[in-house]
C-alpha positions in Angstrom: 50.2 244.8 117.4 48.7 243.6 120.7 52.1 242.3 121.9 53.6 245.7 121.5 50.9 247.6 123.4 51.8 246.9 127.0 48.9 246.8 129.5 46.4 248.0 126.9 44.4 247.0 124.0 44.3 248.7 120.6 40.7 249.9 121.5 41.9 251.5 124.7 44.7 253.3 122.9 42.4 254.5 120.2 39.8 255.7 122.8 42.5 257.5 124.8 44.0 259.2 121.7 40.6 260.1 120.3 39.1 261.7 123.3 42.1 263.2 125.0 44.2 264.4 122.1 42.7 264.2 118.6 39.1 265.5 119.2 40.2 268.5 121.3 43.0 269.5 119.0 41.3 268.8 115.6 37.9 270.2 116.6 34.6 269.1 115.1 33.4 270.3 111.8 30.1 268.7 110.5 30.8 270.1 107.0 34.0 270.0 104.8 36.3 273.0 104.9 39.8 273.8 103.6 42.5 273.7 106.3 45.5 276.1 106.6 47.5 274.2 104.1 44.7 273.8 101.5 43.5 270.3 102.3 39.8 269.6 102.4 38.9 268.4 105.9 35.8 267.4 107.8 34.7 265.9 111.1 37.8 265.6 113.4 40.6 266.4 111.0 39.5 263.8 108.5 41.1 264.4 105.1 39.5 261.4 103.3 37.0 262.2 100.7 33.7 263.0 102.3 30.8 260.8 101.2 28.1 263.3 102.4 27.7 267.0 103.0 27.0 267.1 106.7 28.0 264.7 109.5 26.6 264.3 113.0 29.0 264.4 115.9 28.3 260.7 116.4 29.1 259.9 112.8 32.4 261.9 113.0 33.4 260.0 116.2 32.8 256.7 114.5 34.8 257.8 111.5 37.6 259.0 113.7 37.8 255.7 115.7 37.8 253.7 112.4 40.5 255.9 110.9 42.6 255.9 114.1 42.5 252.1 113.9 44.1 252.3 110.4 46.7 254.7 111.6 47.5 252.6 114.6 47.9 249.5 112.3 50.2 251.5 110.0 52.5 253.0 112.6 52.6 249.8 114.6 54.2 248.1 111.6 57.3 250.3 111.8 57.6 250.4 115.6 59.5 247.3 116.7 59.5 247.7 120.5 56.8 247.7 123.1 55.2 251.0 124.3 52.8 251.7 127.0 49.2 252.8 126.5 49.9 256.6 127.0 52.9 256.4 124.7 50.9 254.7 122.0 48.1 257.3 122.4 50.6 260.1 121.9 52.3 258.4 118.9 48.9 257.7 117.4 47.6 261.3 117.7 50.8 262.6 116.2 50.7 260.0 113.4 47.1 260.9 112.6 48.2 264.5 112.2 51.5 263.9 110.2 50.7 260.6 108.4 52.0 257.1 108.6 54.8 257.6 106.1 56.2 260.7 107.8 55.9 259.0 111.2 57.6 255.8 110.1 60.5 257.7 108.5 61.0 260.0 111.4 63.9 260.4 113.9 61.3 259.9 116.7 60.4 256.3 115.5 64.1 255.6 114.8 64.8 256.5 118.5 62.0 254.3 119.7 63.3 251.4 117.6 66.8 252.0 118.9 65.5 251.3 122.4 66.0 254.8 123.7 63.9 255.7 126.7 60.8 257.9 126.4 62.7 260.7 128.0 64.8 260.8 124.8 62.2 260.2 122.1 59.1 262.0 123.5 60.8 265.4 123.1 61.1 264.7 119.3 57.3 265.6 119.2 58.3 269.2 119.8 59.9 269.3 116.3 56.6 268.7 114.5 55.2 272.2 114.7 55.3 273.4 111.1 52.5 273.4 108.5 53.2 274.8 105.0 56.7 275.7 106.1 55.5 278.0 108.9 55.6 277.5 112.7 52.0 277.0 113.9 51.3 277.8 117.6 48.3 275.4 117.5 50.6 272.6 116.5 53.1 273.5 119.2 50.3 273.4 121.8 49.1 270.0 120.4 52.6 268.6 120.5 53.0 269.8 124.1 49.8 267.9 125.0 51.1 264.8 123.1 54.4 265.0 124.8 52.8 265.3 128.3 50.8 262.2 127.5 53.9 260.4 126.2 55.9 261.3 129.3 53.0 260.3 131.6 52.4 263.8 132.8 48.8 265.1 133.4 
């Protein structure tokens, strides 16, 4: 994985994705709740089975970093070309939201692996704005932030 993350370490990519994209868009919930598509969720969009009823913000941040590491490992197995730190952070945030299988089977990853430039594949993020078959403005806003990160915009 390190060879594919140009100019950055996995830890730097995880930190950038967590603080700039995932935490702000997922939001913090110390207790489990049911999300808009009926999935039990807690902390920062964590859909794993909770092992306690209430989490501190620090515990949620630690869980997020650990889970993002797993998602980065998963998606890096299907991306065969080098990406920069900001591109990896955008892809990681998106993968955390849609899942490794969906990411790896996507047109976005196919375009990355075909060697297409970021100006071609970053816009693919804009297509991932549906939940439960419905357009969700919050997802559109998140994808716009991920795309800006991907394209190197502020």
